[in-house]
N, C-alpha and C positions, 0 to 999 in steps of 0.2 A: 452629452456625457461621454467621456472617453474611457471605456473600460476594456479589460482584457479577460478573456475566458480561456483557461488552460488547465492542464493537469499539474498538480502539485504533489510532491513527495512528502509524506508524513515523517517528521523528524522525531517527534515524541508525543506522548499523551500521558497525562497524570491526573490523579483524583485529588481535588482540594477539599472537597466536602462530599457527603454521600451522593448528592445529585449534581455536583459541580465538577466540570472537567476543564483541563487546560490542554489545548491542542496547538502544537507548533508544526508548521509546514514550511517548506522551502518555496518562497515566492520567486518564480523565475524572471519576473519583470521588475528587477530591483531599480531600474532607471525611472520607474514611476511609483515612488513610495506612497503609501497611504498616509493621510494626515488625520489628526485626532478627530474623532467623531464619525469617520467614514465606516463603511461595513462592506462585507463580501457576501455573495450568494454561494453557499457551500452545498455540494452534492456528493454523496459517497455511494450512489446507486445508479443503475442504468436509467435511461430516459423512459423506458417502458415499464419500469418498476414503481411500486408505490413507496413513499408518497409521491404524488404528482409533482409537487413544487419543491424547489430547492429551499434551503433554510438561510434566512438573512441573519448573519452573526457579526456583531461589531468587532472592530479591531481592538485588541487589548494592548498589543505592543508590536513594534517592528524594529529590527536591527538592520540598518542600511548597509553595514559592513558585511554581514553574512546572508542577508536576504531572508532571515528567519522571521516568519509572520505568526503572531500568537493570537489565539482566540480563547476567550473564557466563556463557557456557555453552560446552561442548565439543561439537564436531561429530563425532558418532560413529554416526549411524544415519540412517534415512530421514526421521524427523521433524525432527531437528535440522538436517539438510541443507536441508529446506524452510524452516526458520527462517532459515538462513544466506543463502538466496536473496532475502530481503526487502530492499527498497530504501526510502529515504525517500519518504514519501507513500503507501506501501502500508498496508493495514489488516490487522489480525489479531484473533483472538478471545483475550481474556484473562479468566480467571476467578480471583477471589481478593479480597483476600489470604487464603490458606489456612494452616491449622496454627497451633500455639502456638509462638512463638519465645522469645527471651531477654527477660527483664524487666530492661532495662538500668538503670532507676532503682533498683530493689532491689539489683541486683548492685553498682552503683557505691558503695552505702553500706557494703559489706562491707570495703573496703580495697583493697590492691594486687591487680591482676588480670592474669593472663597469658592471652593468646588464641593458640591454636595451630591452624595450618592446613596442609593438604597439597594441592598441585596445584589442581584446580578446586574443591576444598573451601574454598579461600580466598575464593571468590565471595561468600558471605553475610557474611563477616567484616568487610567494609568498612563496611556500615551498622551492624554491631554496634559497631565501634570508634568510629564517629562518634557513636552514641547514648550510649556510655559516656563519651566525652569531654564531650558536652553535659551529662551528668549530674554532671560534676565529677571523673571518674576517667579519666586517660589510661592505657590499658592498655599493657603490653609485648607485642609481637607476635613470634611464632616461626613461621616458615614454611619448608616444605620443598617442593622441586620436583625433577623428574628431572634437568633440565639447566638451561635458561634460565628465569629467573623472569619474571613479567609482572604489570603493574598495581600494583607495590609503591609507586610514587610517589604513588598516590592515598591511601595509608595515612599518609604521613609527617606531615601536620598533626594527626593524631588519636591518635598513639601516642607512648609514652615512648621506648622503644628498639625497634629492629627487628633481629632476628637471623635469618639465612638459612642454609639448608643445601641442598645438591644431591647427588643420587645420583652424578653423574659428577665432582663436584668442580670444575665449570666456574666456579661462583660461590659464594662463602661457604664454609661448613664442608663438608668432604667426608664425608658420612655422613648419619645420620638426624637429623631435627629434634628427636627426643627426647633426643639427645645434649646439646642446648643448654639444655634445660629443667631448672630447679631448683624443683620445686613448693613446697618448704618456704619459699620467699621470697614466696609469694603467699597471699592469703586464699581465692581460688578460681581454677580453671583452666577455660577454655571452649575446646572443640575442635570442629573440623569437617574431615573429610578421609577418606581410606581407612580402612576398618574396622581394619586391622592397626595403623595409626598411632594411631587413637583408643584402641584397646585398650592400646597401649604407654603412652600418656599417662595413662590411668586407672591402670595398674599403678604408675607412678611416684608418682602422687598418693596412691594407697592406702597406699603405703609410708610416706609422710610425713603422712598424715592430712589431706590437703588436699582439700576438696570439688571435684568435677569434673562439669561438664555437657557433654554431647556432642550434636551435631546429626546425626541419622541420615538415611540415604538408603535408599530401597527402591523397587521398581517400583510405580507407582500407576496406577489406572484412573480413579477418579472424583475423587480429591483431597479428598473431603468426608467420608470415613469410612463411606460407605454400603455399598460393595461388599466391604469387608474384605480386598481384594486385597493390601494392604500391611501386613497384620498381622504383628507381630513378637512373639516370646516374651520376656517380662520376668519378673523374680522376683516380681512382684505380679500375674502373669497376662497374657494376651494383650492387646496394645494396637495400635492403628493408628498408623502413622508419620505419616500425613497429618493426622489429627485430634487424637490424643493428643500427638503430637510436632509437628515432628520433633526438638524438644529434649527430652532425658531426662537424669535423673541417671545418671551413668555406671555406678554400681553396680547399677542396675536392668537394664541390658542387656548388661553384660560380666561375665565371670568372671575371677578372678585367675589 
């Protein structure tokens, strides 16, 4: 895996929801742009400070013209709280791009595509939808949130239709995002979100014989596949989420 570790300047940070932040940094190695589904290890504190580990955060967006690299993340611990304290002009350590993501060009050639996301799992899907659109296929987007959605306006130029569900019924369909999905209408379904949601998506796809790819999440230490801390069990043997993934065929990681 060919990754770069360097200091990156914070360009902006904004609040999209009470616990959701949008962080934009200047990626100095623009000759190696990240692709959809990849992630970076982020660190805004010294190596001898806690927390011990950097934080793996998926790429939300990337502008190849300016080198602006965008992350959407949830503040839920000491590490992400330190990321949330960053201000424009601050510097942080970024290591990446890590992992194997989605091959947007190959996927776009298959036909009609559904992209399914849940909560903060929608973060890496913006670059995916943009990449699919650039490759000639505007995907349909299905997203689920607990209550109020965020960042959906960013998807609109790159998607065919957008269907929304919320657990509370505050916006869109009152229920699960899988209630809205009809896998038989698509050549492939791509998903990222809570495990229970992705498992549900896979079951619907399996019933209809529709291929399904999922982007997995796991606790990571190195982000490079060396420590084996993020190993997950698959039907073809153990694999690391950070190096072999995070994108897998759904049938490799989920049972029906």
